[in-house]
C-alpha positions as CSV (number, residue, x, y, z in Angstrom):
1,V,-78.8,-19.7,19.3
2,V,-78.1,-16.9,22.1
3,T,-79.6,-17.8,25.5
4,P,-78.6,-15.6,28.7
5,V,-76.7,-17.1,31.0
6,N,-75.6,-15.5,34.6
7,V,-71.8,-16.1,35.9
8,A,-69.9,-15.8,38.6
9,R,-67.6,-13.1,37.5
10,D,-66.7,-10.5,34.4
11,L,-63.6,-8.0,34.8
12,G,-62.9,-4.6,32.6
13,I,-60.2,-2.4,32.6
14,N,-59.6,0.9,30.8
15,N,-56.8,2.8,30.3
16,N,-55.9,6.2,28.6
17,I,-52.6,8.3,27.9
18,S,-52.0,11.1,25.9
19,F,-49.1,12.8,24.9
20,S,-48.2,16.7,23.0
21,T,-45.2,18.2,22.6
22,P,-44.4,21.1,20.2
23,L,-41.9,20.7,17.7
24,R,-40.4,24.3,17.6
25,W,-37.7,23.6,15.0
26,M,-40.5,22.6,13.1
27,K,-43.6,25.3,13.9
28,A,-45.6,21.6,14.8
29,K,-46.7,20.1,17.8
30,I,-47.0,15.7,17.6
31,N,-50.6,14.5,19.6
32,L,-50.4,10.8,20.9
33,N,-53.0,8.5,22.2
34,L,-53.3,5.4,23.4
35,S,-55.7,3.3,24.5
36,S,-56.9,-0.3,25.6
37,N,-59.4,-1.5,26.5
38,Y,-59.5,-5.5,28.0
39,N,-62.0,-7.5,28.9
40,R,-62.0,-11.0,30.8
41,G,-65.4,-13.0,31.0
42,L,-66.8,-16.4,31.1
43,L,-69.1,-18.0,27.9
44,F,-70.5,-21.1,27.6
45,V,-70.0,-22.3,24.3
46,N,-72.0,-25.7,23.4
47,D,-72.3,-25.8,26.9
48,S,-68.9,-26.2,27.9
49,E,-67.9,-22.8,30.2
50,N,-64.8,-20.9,28.9
51,T,-62.6,-18.5,29.7
52,V,-62.6,-15.3,27.2
53,D,-60.1,-12.9,26.9
54,R,-60.8,-9.9,24.6
55,I,-58.1,-6.8,23.9
56,I,-58.7,-3.8,21.8
57,N,-55.7,-1.7,21.5
58,T,-56.4,1.4,19.7
59,A,-52.6,4.2,19.0
60,N,-53.6,7.7,16.8
61,I,-50.6,9.8,16.3
62,K,-51.1,13.1,14.8
63,L,-48.9,16.2,13.0
64,E,-50.2,19.4,13.1
65,N,-48.7,23.0,12.5
66,R,-49.0,25.5,16.0
67,K,-49.8,28.7,14.5
68,K,-53.5,28.4,13.0
69,K,-54.6,32.0,11.9
70,V,-54.6,31.3,8.3
71,I,-53.6,27.5,8.6
72,D,-54.2,24.6,10.0
73,T,-53.5,21.1,8.6
74,G,-52.8,18.1,10.0
75,V,-51.6,14.5,9.2
76,G,-51.7,11.4,11.2
77,V,-52.4,7.5,11.2
78,R,-54.4,5.7,13.8
79,L,-55.0,1.9,14.1
80,T,-57.3,0.0,16.1
81,K,-56.5,-3.5,16.9
82,N,-59.2,-6.3,18.0
83,T,-58.1,-9.8,19.2
84,T,-60.1,-12.2,21.2
85,R,-59.0,-15.5,22.5
86,Y,-60.7,-18.6,23.9
87,L,-59.0,-20.7,26.5
88,T,-60.3,-23.9,25.3
89,E,-62.4,-23.3,22.1
90,S,-59.0,-21.7,20.3
91,N,-60.5,-22.4,17.1
92,L,-62.8,-19.5,17.7
93,D,-60.5,-16.9,18.2
94,Q,-60.5,-13.6,16.1
95,D,-57.4,-10.5,15.0
96,F,-58.5,-8.4,12.9
97,L,-57.0,-4.6,12.1
98,Q,-58.7,-0.8,11.3
99,Q,-56.0,1.5,9.8
100,S,-56.9,4.8,8.8
101,I,-54.1,7.8,7.1
102,Y,-56.1,10.9,7.3
103,A,-54.6,14.3,6.1
104,T,-56.3,17.5,6.9
105,L,-55.9,21.1,5.2
106,N,-58.2,24.1,6.3
107,V,-57.4,27.9,5.2
108,Y,-58.8,30.8,6.7
109,I,-58.8,33.8,4.0
110,K,-59.4,37.4,5.8
111,K,-61.3,36.4,8.6
112,K,-64.6,35.7,6.6
113,W,-63.7,33.1,3.9
114,S,-62.6,29.3,4.4
115,I,-62.2,26.6,2.5
116,G,-60.9,22.9,3.8
117,G,-60.6,19.5,3.5
118,E,-60.0,15.8,4.7
119,F,-58.3,12.8,3.0
120,S,-58.2,9.3,4.2
121,Q,-57.6,5.7,3.6
122,E,-59.4,3.2,5.2
123,N,-58.0,-0.4,5.8
124,F,-59.7,-3.6,7.0
125,S,-57.7,-6.6,7.3
126,G,-57.8,-9.7,9.5
127,D,-58.0,-13.5,9.3
128,S,-61.3,-13.3,11.1
129,F,-62.8,-12.1,7.9
130,S,-63.4,-13.2,4.2
131,N,-61.9,-10.8,2.9
132,N,-59.5,-7.5,3.5
133,Q,-60.9,-3.7,2.8
134,S,-59.2,-1.1,1.6
135,F,-60.7,2.4,0.3
136,P,-60.1,6.0,-0.2
137,L,-62.7,8.8,1.6
138,L,-62.5,12.3,0.1
139,Q,-64.2,15.4,1.4
140,A,-64.2,19.4,1.3
141,Y,-66.0,23.0,1.8
142,V,-66.2,26.2,1.7
143,S,-67.5,28.8,4.2
144,R,-68.3,32.3,4.4
145,T,-69.2,34.4,7.7
146,F,-71.4,37.1,7.3
147,L,-73.6,40.0,10.0
148,K,-72.1,41.6,12.7
149,L,-69.7,39.0,14.6
150,D,-69.7,36.7,11.9
151,R,-72.8,35.2,13.4
152,A,-74.0,33.5,10.5
153,E,-72.2,31.1,8.4
154,L,-73.3,29.9,4.7
155,K,-71.1,26.3,4.2
156,I,-70.5,23.9,0.5
157,S,-69.9,20.9,1.3
158,A,-68.5,17.9,-0.7
159,F,-68.8,14.5,1.0
160,D,-66.8,11.0,-1.0
161,L,-65.7,13.0,-4.3
162,L,-63.8,10.0,-5.1
163,N,-67.5,7.8,-4.9
164,R,-65.3,4.8,-3.3
165,N,-67.4,4.9,0.2
166,Q,-68.7,1.3,1.2
167,G,-69.9,1.9,4.2
168,I,-68.5,-0.8,6.0
169,F,-68.2,-1.7,9.7
170,R,-66.8,-4.4,11.6
171,N,-67.4,-5.4,15.0
172,S,-66.2,-8.7,17.2
173,N,-68.1,-9.7,20.4
174,F,-67.6,-12.4,22.5
175,N,-69.1,-15.2,20.5
176,F,-69.3,-13.7,16.8
177,I,-68.1,-11.1,14.4
178,A,-69.6,-8.8,12.5
179,D,-68.6,-7.3,9.2
180,E,-71.9,-5.3,7.9
181,T,-71.8,-2.9,4.1
182,V,-74.8,-0.8,4.6
183,N,-76.4,1.6,1.3
184,V,-74.3,4.6,1.7
185,L,-74.9,8.3,0.1
186,N,-71.7,7.9,-1.6
187,R,-70.8,11.2,-3.6
188,Y,-73.3,14.0,-2.7
189,F,-73.2,17.8,-1.6
190,M,-74.9,19.6,0.5
191,V,-75.5,23.4,1.5
192,S,-75.7,24.4,5.5
193,F,-77.0,27.7,6.8
194,R,-75.3,28.1,10.8
195,Y,-76.6,31.1,13.3
196,K,-74.7,32.1,16.3
197,I,-77.4,33.0,19.5
198,S,-74.4,34.2,21.6
199,K,-74.0,37.6,22.7
200,F,-70.2,37.2,23.1
201,K,-67.7,38.9,21.4
202,A,-64.9,36.4,21.1
């Protein structure tokens, strides 16, 4: 049973730090992004007032090439840690980690054609859930621009080529955790057409 209750205080702090620098010796660039969300609030559990701290920390580090006229590629790791702590009901504490290792590649051929794709390994772990989950995702595309100023583009995309997507979404809040699995299309293909109405030459 969930009942809304007005409380006297609630505190939220968010921060984000981004850093990028070239690695000239390998003609690459490294990007680092760190974010943290902290919330302290009051929650009633079995009619007992609890002070609850919730922290979500995310780190994303990516290495990519600098000259992208022909090839645009990158590899990276993204980690998200969710932590919830109860002052008096420690048995309700929550911890879980979401990890994504990914790589992207785009190749531009004679300014008209482009091919590329993205691979990622998704990992969900933590004692808050009954089981850990891990699965790979792979998508690819090929596209061709045409008409004056390359205003039109025809693109063929393939999603979940390995047919392994589990459709997992995990979420935590002050008084619950949710492990959601939804039905997904798995492997499918899509043809798309795009036309730019802008008259800018660049």
